[in-house]
N, CA and C atoms as an extended XYZ file, in Angstrom:
303
Properties=species:S:1:pos:R:3:atomname:S:1:resname:S:1:resid:I:1 pbc="F F F"
N         2.441       17.126       12.423 N   MET     1
C         2.536       15.717       12.743 CA  MET     1
C         3.403       15.021       11.701 C   MET     1
N         4.267       14.152       12.155 N   SER     2
C         5.167       13.424       11.271 CA  SER     2
C         4.394       12.431       10.415 C   SER     2
N         4.766       12.330        9.156 N   ARG     3
C         4.159       11.342        8.271 CA  ARG     3
C         4.943       10.039        8.265 C   ARG     3
N         6.087       10.024        8.927 N   LYS     4
C         6.910        8.827        8.970 CA  LYS     4
C         6.411        7.924       10.094 C   LYS     4
N         6.184        6.684        9.771 N   TYR     5
C         5.735        5.734       10.777 CA  TYR     5
C         6.879        5.409       11.725 C   TYR     5
N         6.559        5.218       12.981 N   LYS     6
C         7.543        4.872       13.995 CA  LYS     6
C         7.196        3.491       14.540 C   LYS     6
N         8.163        2.598       14.457 N   PHE     7
C         7.964        1.222       14.907 CA  PHE     7
C         8.823        0.992       16.140 C   PHE     7
N         8.220        1.136       17.310 N   HIS     8
C         8.956        1.046       18.561 CA  HIS     8
C         9.129       -0.393       19.046 C   HIS     8
N         8.256       -1.280       18.660 N   ASN     9
C         8.326       -2.679       19.067 CA  ASN     9
C         8.609       -3.521       17.821 C   ASN     9
N         9.844       -3.994       17.649 N   PRO    10
C        10.206       -4.724       16.419 CA  PRO    10
C         9.337       -5.941       16.128 C   PRO    10
N         8.858       -6.609       17.165 N   GLU    11
C         8.019       -7.788       16.954 CA  GLU    11
C         6.536       -7.452       16.960 C   GLU    11
N         6.217       -6.170       17.008 N   GLY    12
C         4.836       -5.743       17.189 CA  GLY    12
C         3.950       -5.910       15.967 C   GLY    12
N         2.687       -5.803       16.252 N   LEU    13
C         1.636       -5.823       15.249 CA  LEU    13
C         1.253       -4.359       15.022 C   LEU    13
N         1.180       -3.922       13.772 N   TYR    14
C         0.953       -2.508       13.476 CA  TYR    14
C        -0.236       -2.286       12.557 C   TYR    14
N        -0.945       -1.199       12.827 N   PHE    15
C        -2.025       -0.720       11.975 CA  PHE    15
C        -1.510        0.510       11.251 C   PHE    15
N        -1.618        0.505        9.920 N   VAL    16
C        -1.241        1.675        9.119 CA  VAL    16
C        -2.370        1.983        8.148 C   VAL    16
N        -2.417        3.209        7.722 N   SER    17
C        -3.429        3.656        6.773 CA  SER    17
C        -2.765        4.579        5.768 C   SER    17
N        -3.071        4.402        4.501 N   PHE    18
C        -2.536        5.248        3.435 CA  PHE    18
C        -3.698        5.862        2.676 C   PHE    18
N        -3.563        7.101        2.315 N   ALA    19
C        -4.604        7.776        1.531 CA  ALA    19
C        -4.003        8.284        0.226 C   ALA    19
N        -4.831        8.378       -0.786 N   THR    20
C        -4.389        8.954       -2.047 CA  THR    20
C        -4.280       10.468       -1.893 C   THR    20
N        -3.531       11.082       -2.768 N   VAL    21
C        -3.392       12.532       -2.753 CA  VAL    21
C        -4.766       13.159       -2.974 C   VAL    21
N        -5.111       14.113       -2.152 N   TYR    22
C        -6.403       14.808       -2.194 CA  TYR    22
C        -7.590       13.850       -2.007 C   TYR    22
N        -7.325       12.684       -1.465 N   TRP    23
C        -8.365       11.684       -1.206 CA  TRP    23
C        -9.177       11.349       -2.462 C   TRP    23
N        -8.495       11.286       -3.588 N   ILE    24
C        -9.141       10.948       -4.860 CA  ILE    24
C        -9.608        9.490       -4.807 C   ILE    24
N       -10.798        9.226       -5.276 N   ASP    25
C       -11.355        7.873       -5.284 CA  ASP    25
C       -10.708        7.031       -6.388 C   ASP    25
N        -9.501        6.607       -6.130 N   LEU    26
C        -8.719        5.869       -7.115 CA  LEU    26
C        -9.091        4.396       -7.171 C   LEU    26
N        -9.385        3.817       -6.025 N   PHE    27
C        -9.563        2.370       -5.962 CA  PHE    27
C       -10.974        1.903       -6.298 C   PHE    27
N       -11.750        2.745       -6.952 N   VAL    28
C       -13.052        2.311       -7.441 CA  VAL    28
C       -12.891        1.494       -8.721 C   VAL    28
N       -11.736        1.578       -9.332 N   ARG    29
C       -11.443        0.772      -10.525 CA  ARG    29
C       -10.721       -0.508      -10.091 C   ARG    29
N       -11.222       -1.631      -10.559 N   ASP    30
C       -10.663       -2.924      -10.169 CA  ASP    30
C        -9.185       -3.058      -10.522 C   ASP    30
N        -8.776       -2.502      -11.645 N   SER    31
C        -7.381       -2.657      -12.055 CA  SER    31
C        -6.434       -2.013      -11.053 C   SER    31
N        -6.847       -0.911      -10.429 N   TYR    32
C        -5.989       -0.233       -9.457 CA  TYR    32
C        -5.983       -0.977       -8.123 C   TYR    32
N        -7.120       -1.474       -7.718 N   SER    33
C        -7.171       -2.270       -6.491 CA  SER    33
C        -6.351       -3.546       -6.643 C   SER    33
N        -6.377       -4.120       -7.829 N   SER    34
C        -5.608       -5.339       -8.085 CA  SER    34
C        -4.109       -5.113       -7.917 C   SER    34
N        -3.637       -3.947       -8.278 N   ILE    35
C        -2.215       -3.629       -8.111 CA  ILE    35
C        -1.854       -3.639       -6.631 C   ILE    35
N        -2.690       -3.063       -5.813 N   VAL    36
C        -2.450       -3.042       -4.365 CA  VAL    36
C        -2.453       -4.471       -3.811 C   VAL    36
N        -3.420       -5.258       -4.213 N   ILE    37
C        -3.525       -6.641       -3.733 CA  ILE    37
C        -2.304       -7.460       -4.162 C   ILE    37
N        -1.872       -7.293       -5.402 N   GLU    38
C        -0.681       -8.005       -5.890 CA  GLU    38
C         0.559       -7.593       -5.107 C   GLU    38
N         0.679       -6.315       -4.794 N   SER    39
C         1.828       -5.833       -4.021 CA  SER    39
C         1.814       -6.390       -2.604 C   SER    39
N         0.645       -6.419       -1.987 N   LEU    40
C         0.530       -7.000       -0.650 CA  LEU    40
C         0.904       -8.474       -0.671 C   LEU    40
N         0.421       -9.187       -1.669 N   ASP    41
C         0.706      -10.613       -1.785 CA  ASP    41
C         2.201      -10.859       -1.997 C   ASP    41
N         2.832      -10.031       -2.808 N   TYR    42
C         4.269      -10.158       -3.039 CA  TYR    42
C         5.046       -9.952       -1.732 C   TYR    42
N         4.679       -8.918       -0.981 N   CYS    43
C         5.356       -8.661        0.296 CA  CYS    43
C         5.162       -9.822        1.262 C   CYS    43
N         3.997      -10.400        1.240 N   ARG    44
C         3.710      -11.542        2.115 CA  ARG    44
C         4.562      -12.748        1.738 C   ARG    44
N         4.661      -13.023        0.446 N   LYS    45
C         5.371      -14.217       -0.011 CA  LYS    45
C         6.888      -14.050       -0.041 C   LYS    45
N         7.371      -12.834       -0.339 N   ASN    46
C         8.794      -12.658       -0.607 CA  ASN    46
C         9.544      -11.729        0.354 C   ASN    46
N         8.842      -10.933        1.109 N   LYS    47
C         9.515       -9.947        1.955 CA  LYS    47
C         9.318      -10.193        3.448 C   LYS    47
N         8.665      -11.259        3.801 N   GLY    48
C         8.516      -11.591        5.214 CA  GLY    48
C         7.491      -10.767        5.957 C   GLY    48
N         6.491      -10.299        5.270 N   ARG    49
C         5.432       -9.533        5.933 CA  ARG    49
C         4.304      -10.484        6.305 C   ARG    49
N         3.864      -10.391        7.541 N   ASN    50
C         2.683      -11.112        7.993 CA  ASN    50
C         1.511      -10.150        7.895 C   ASN    50
N         0.567      -10.455        7.055 N   ILE    51
C        -0.598       -9.593        6.878 CA  ILE    51
C        -1.780      -10.243        7.576 C   ILE    51
N        -2.332       -9.538        8.553 N   PHE    52
C        -3.445      -10.069        9.319 CA  PHE    52
C        -4.776       -9.660        8.720 C   PHE    52
N        -4.861       -8.436        8.237 N   CYS    53
C        -6.058       -8.005        7.524 CA  CYS    53
C        -5.757       -6.718        6.766 C   CYS    53
N        -6.527       -6.482        5.728 N   TRP    54
C        -6.424       -5.260        4.952 CA  TRP    54
C        -7.791       -4.905        4.420 C   TRP    54
N        -7.953       -3.643        4.137 N   CYS    55
C        -9.224       -3.151        3.617 CA  CYS    55
C        -8.929       -2.020        2.636 C   CYS    55
N        -9.399       -2.176        1.422 N   ILE    56
C        -9.224       -1.127        0.412 CA  ILE    56
C       -10.529       -0.352        0.313 C   ILE    56
N       -10.452        0.920        0.610 N   MET    57
C       -11.578        1.834        0.505 CA  MET    57
C       -11.406        2.630       -0.792 C   MET    57
N       -12.379        3.399       -1.237 N   PRO    58
C       -12.240        4.119       -2.506 CA  PRO    58
C       -11.006        5.024       -2.601 C   PRO    58
N       -10.603        5.631       -1.481 N   SER    59
C        -9.486        6.574       -1.539 CA  SER    59
C        -8.344        6.247       -0.574 C   SER    59
N        -8.436        5.135        0.122 N   HIS    60
C        -7.379        4.801        1.069 CA  HIS    60
C        -7.349        3.306        1.376 C   HIS    60
N        -6.320        2.923        2.107 N   LEU    61
C        -6.064        1.524        2.425 CA  LEU    61
C        -5.760        1.411        3.915 C   LEU    61
N        -6.313        0.393        4.572 N   HIS    62
C        -5.985        0.078        5.961 CA  HIS    62
C        -5.275       -1.275        5.960 C   HIS    62
N        -4.287       -1.398        6.838 N   LEU    63
C        -3.486       -2.613        6.860 CA  LEU    63
C        -3.038       -2.904        8.292 C   LEU    63
N        -3.174       -4.150        8.715 N   ILE    64
C        -2.618       -4.608        9.986 CA  ILE    64
C        -1.593       -5.684        9.651 C   ILE    64
N        -0.348       -5.455       10.090 N   PHE    65
C         0.731       -6.355        9.696 CA  PHE    65
C         1.829       -6.403       10.751 C   PHE    65
N         2.721       -7.359       10.577 N   SER    66
C         3.982       -7.422       11.304 CA  SER    66
C         5.022       -7.901       10.303 C   SER    66
N         6.279       -7.837       10.704 N   ALA    67
C         7.355       -8.280        9.808 CA  ALA    67
C         8.149       -9.388       10.499 C   ALA    67
N         8.427      -10.436        9.774 N   GLN    68
C         9.120      -11.580       10.348 CA  GLN    68
C        10.546      -11.236       10.763 C   GLN    68
N        11.200      -10.366       10.034 N   GLU    69
C        12.598      -10.022       10.321 CA  GLU    69
C        12.713       -8.656       10.982 C   GLU    69
N        11.622       -8.191       11.604 N   ASN    70
C        11.621       -6.929       12.339 CA  ASN    70
C        12.089       -5.746       11.497 C   ASN    70
N        11.710       -5.730       10.245 N   ASN    71
C        12.094       -4.652        9.339 CA  ASN    71
C        10.851       -3.947        8.790 C   ASN    71
N         9.942       -3.592        9.669 N   GLN    72
C         8.665       -3.005        9.259 CA  GLN    72
C         8.854       -1.766        8.393 C   GLN    72
N         9.724       -0.877        8.810 N   GLU    73
C         9.900        0.384        8.087 CA  GLU    73
C        10.393        0.150        6.660 C   GLU    73
N        11.360       -0.738        6.488 N   ALA    74
C        11.900       -1.013        5.156 CA  ALA    74
C        10.846       -1.640        4.250 C   ALA    74
N        10.111       -2.595        4.767 N   ILE    75
C         9.076       -3.258        3.962 CA  ILE    75
C         7.981       -2.266        3.579 C   ILE    75
N         7.566       -1.466        4.522 N   LEU    76
C         6.512       -0.488        4.261 CA  LEU    76
C         6.950        0.531        3.216 C   LEU    76
N         8.169        0.997        3.336 N   CYS    77
C         8.709        1.969        2.378 CA  CYS    77
C         8.754        1.381        0.971 C   CYS    77
N         9.259        0.182        0.841 N   ARG    78
C         9.346       -0.469       -0.477 CA  ARG    78
C         7.960       -0.737       -1.060 C   ARG    78
N         7.045       -1.172       -0.213 N   PHE    79
C         5.679       -1.431       -0.658 CA  PHE    79
C         5.052       -0.158       -1.225 C   PHE    79
N         5.149        0.928       -0.482 N   LYS    80
C         4.540        2.187       -0.921 CA  LYS    80
C         5.207        2.714       -2.186 C   LYS    80
N         6.527        2.634       -2.241 N   GLU    81
C         7.247        3.132       -3.416 CA  GLU    81
C         6.880        2.343       -4.675 C   GLU    81
N         6.964        1.026       -4.591 N   TYR    82
C         6.661        0.174       -5.742 CA  TYR    82
C         5.215        0.335       -6.184 C   TYR    82
N         4.294        0.282       -5.226 N   THR    83
C         2.874        0.334       -5.549 CA  THR    83
C         2.481        1.676       -6.151 C   THR    83
N         2.993        2.762       -5.609 N   SER    84
C         2.646        4.080       -6.147 CA  SER    84
C         3.164        4.259       -7.572 C   SER    84
N         4.363        3.785       -7.836 N   LYS    85
C         4.902        3.894       -9.207 CA  LYS    85
C         4.091        3.048      -10.182 C   LYS    85
N         3.727        1.863       -9.752 N   LYS    86
C         2.923        0.982      -10.600 CA  LYS    86
C         1.536        1.596      -10.866 C   LYS    86
N         0.930        2.195       -9.839 N   LEU    87
C        -0.370        2.848      -10.014 CA  LEU    87
C        -0.262        4.047      -10.950 C   LEU    87
N         0.768        4.844      -10.794 N   GLN    88
C         0.951        6.003      -11.673 CA  GLN    88
C         1.094        5.573      -13.132 C   GLN    88
N         1.847        4.526      -13.357 N   LYS    89
C         2.035        4.008      -14.719 CA  LYS    89
C         0.707        3.505      -15.290 C   LYS    89
N        -0.048        2.786      -14.480 N   GLU    90
C        -1.339        2.253      -14.925 CA  GLU    90
C        -2.323        3.376      -15.242 C   GLU    90
N        -2.343        4.401      -14.421 N   ILE    91
C        -3.224        5.549      -14.657 CA  ILE    91
C        -2.848        6.244      -15.953 C   ILE    91
N        -1.563        6.456      -16.143 N   LYS    92
C        -1.078        7.149      -17.343 CA  LYS    92
C        -1.406        6.377      -18.620 C   LYS    92
N        -1.346        5.051      -18.549 N   ASN    93
C        -1.559        4.220      -19.738 CA  ASN    93
C        -3.007        3.789      -19.946 C   ASN    93
N        -3.893        4.226      -19.083 N   ASN    94
C        -5.303        3.853      -19.193 CA  ASN    94
C        -6.028        4.892      -20.065 C   ASN    94
N        -6.458        4.516      -21.262 N   PRO    95
C        -7.091        5.493      -22.155 CA  PRO    95
C        -8.446        6.009      -21.648 C   PRO    95
N        -9.074        5.293      -20.730 N   GLN    96
C       -10.359        5.716      -20.194 CA  GLN    96
C       -10.222        6.545      -18.921 C   GLN    96
N        -8.995        6.774      -18.490 N   GLU    97
C        -8.761        7.462      -17.216 CA  GLU    97
C        -8.828        8.984      -17.390 C   GLU    97
N        -9.731        9.600      -16.669 N   SER    98
C        -9.862       11.052      -16.750 CA  SER    98
C        -8.830       11.769      -15.891 C   SER    98
N        -8.158       11.035      -14.995 N   ARG    99
C        -7.192       11.652      -14.078 CA  ARG    99
C        -5.763       11.552      -14.576 C   ARG    99
N        -5.527       11.030      -15.743 N   ALA   100
C        -4.177       10.845      -16.269 CA  ALA   100
C        -3.637       12.162      -16.807 C   ALA   100
N        -2.862       12.815      -15.986 N   GLN   101
C        -2.261       14.087      -16.412 CA  GLN   101
C        -0.783       14.046      -16.275 C   GLN   101
């Protein structure tokens, strides 16, 4: 099965879900969940994403959104890239993190 999202209706409303590698319970720490929330808020304010609802679970994220300029794939790609790099940096720099390798 393809991991690339397909957006057939440019004006459509989409449900997406992202999971951490090996379903590690990463978002049990507030600092990591905050990074996701800040990234979502940035996309909403600056990238033209309409966010209808989101839910952060311990190891994954659910999101229902649309894009004002019909660029769902680009926004989603940038969101995932930026957020994952920011999370990796935060994990690496957290002295209490047992998963920082």
